[in-house]
C-alpha positions as CSV (number, residue, x, y, z in Angstrom):
1,M,33.6,31.7,-8.7
2,S,34.7,31.5,-5.1
3,E,36.6,34.2,-3.4
4,A,39.6,31.9,-3.2
5,E,39.5,31.3,-6.9
6,A,39.2,35.0,-7.6
7,M,42.2,35.7,-5.4
8,R,44.3,33.0,-7.2
9,L,43.3,34.6,-10.5
10,L,44.2,38.1,-9.3
11,D,47.6,36.8,-8.0
12,A,48.3,35.1,-11.4
13,V,47.6,38.4,-13.2
14,R,49.8,40.3,-10.7
15,D,52.8,37.9,-10.9
16,G,52.8,37.9,-14.6
17,S,51.3,34.5,-15.4
18,F,48.6,36.3,-17.3
19,R,48.6,39.7,-18.9
20,R,44.8,39.9,-19.1
21,A,41.8,38.1,-17.6
22,L,38.1,38.5,-18.3
23,I,35.5,37.0,-15.9
24,R,31.8,37.0,-16.9
25,T,28.9,35.9,-14.8
26,P,25.2,36.7,-15.2
27,Q,25.6,39.5,-12.6
28,L,29.1,40.8,-13.3
29,E,31.8,41.3,-16.0
30,L,35.3,41.9,-14.6
31,E,38.3,42.6,-16.7
32,L,41.8,42.5,-15.2
33,E,44.8,43.7,-17.2
34,R,48.4,44.1,-16.0
35,P,50.1,47.1,-17.4
36,G,52.7,46.0,-19.9
37,D,54.8,47.0,-22.8
38,T,53.4,50.1,-24.6
39,S,55.7,49.7,-27.6
40,S,52.7,49.0,-29.7
41,A,51.3,52.5,-28.9
42,E,51.4,55.0,-31.7
43,P,55.0,56.0,-32.4
44,S,56.1,59.4,-31.3
45,T,56.6,61.9,-34.2
46,A,58.3,64.6,-32.2
47,L,61.6,64.4,-30.3
48,P,61.6,66.0,-26.8
49,D,63.7,69.2,-26.5
50,P,66.0,68.8,-23.5
51,S,65.9,72.5,-22.9
52,R,62.1,72.5,-22.2
53,P,60.4,71.0,-19.2
54,T,58.7,67.6,-19.7
55,L,55.4,66.6,-18.0
56,I,54.1,63.1,-17.7
57,V,50.2,63.0,-17.5
58,T,49.2,60.0,-15.4
59,A,45.9,58.2,-14.7
60,P,44.2,59.7,-11.6
61,A,42.2,56.5,-11.1
62,P,41.9,53.0,-12.8
63,G,39.9,53.2,-16.0
64,R,39.7,52.8,-19.7
65,V,41.2,55.5,-22.0
66,S,38.4,56.6,-24.3
67,E,40.0,59.5,-26.0
68,L,43.7,60.5,-26.6
69,V,45.3,63.3,-28.5
70,A,47.9,62.4,-31.2
71,T,51.6,62.9,-30.8
72,G,52.7,66.3,-32.1
73,T,49.5,68.0,-31.0
74,A,50.0,71.4,-29.5
75,V,47.9,72.0,-26.4
76,D,47.1,75.0,-24.1
77,A,47.4,74.9,-20.4
78,G,44.2,73.3,-19.1
79,G,43.5,71.8,-22.5
80,V,42.0,68.3,-22.5
81,V,44.6,65.7,-23.7
82,A,42.7,62.5,-22.8
83,R,39.4,61.2,-21.4
84,L,39.3,58.3,-18.9
85,V,36.1,56.2,-18.3
86,V,36.1,55.5,-14.5
87,G,33.0,53.4,-13.6
88,R,30.1,55.3,-15.1
89,R,31.7,58.7,-15.3
90,V,34.2,60.2,-17.8
91,D,37.1,62.2,-16.5
92,A,38.8,64.8,-18.7
93,L,42.6,64.8,-18.2
94,A,44.0,68.3,-18.8
95,A,47.5,69.5,-19.5
96,A,49.0,71.4,-16.6
97,T,51.1,73.5,-18.9
98,A,51.0,74.5,-22.6
99,G,53.1,72.4,-24.8
100,T,53.4,69.6,-27.4
101,V,52.5,65.9,-26.9
102,V,55.8,64.1,-27.7
103,S,54.8,60.5,-26.8
104,L,51.9,58.3,-25.9
105,R,52.3,55.8,-23.2
106,C,49.1,53.9,-23.8
107,R,46.5,53.4,-26.5
108,R,42.9,54.4,-26.9
109,G,40.7,51.7,-25.4
110,E,43.4,50.5,-23.0
111,F,42.7,49.9,-19.3
112,V,45.1,51.9,-17.1
113,V,45.8,51.7,-13.4
114,Y,46.2,54.6,-10.9
115,G,49.4,56.5,-11.6
116,Q,50.1,54.8,-14.9
117,P,51.6,57.3,-17.5
118,I,49.2,58.3,-20.2
119,L,51.3,60.6,-22.3
120,E,54.3,62.9,-22.2
121,L,54.1,66.6,-22.9
122,T,57.0,69.0,-23.5
123,G,56.3,72.4,-22.2
124,T,56.7,75.6,-24.2
125,E,59.0,78.4,-23.2
126,P,57.4,81.0,-20.9
127,S,56.4,84.1,-22.9
128,A,58.4,87.2,-22.1
129,E,56.0,90.1,-21.6
């Protein structure tokens, strides 16, 4: 595939002509996927509480989601909520605050881009000590 053909394919994916493209050669396998509707992700089982802070966990780099906690899961601050395969490494995505996962914005195995929302977390009330 020439560089011009690759650029046309990338433009087609970017402008919406294609949602997903897979290119295989003897030396390379390249998969391009445009972020889309996540309505097929697992449905949320908990409703957000408007009185509690909400945090959106986003992808720190493009990669494939290899692990994802379920909606309704209670997590501690610093607890791993997802794992992202980036190249040959696996990055653990941690919750910045304790709370409950109220919605998933992607599915396990999905390719995500930098900054794409992974999940939504509703924080817990600060403990009064």
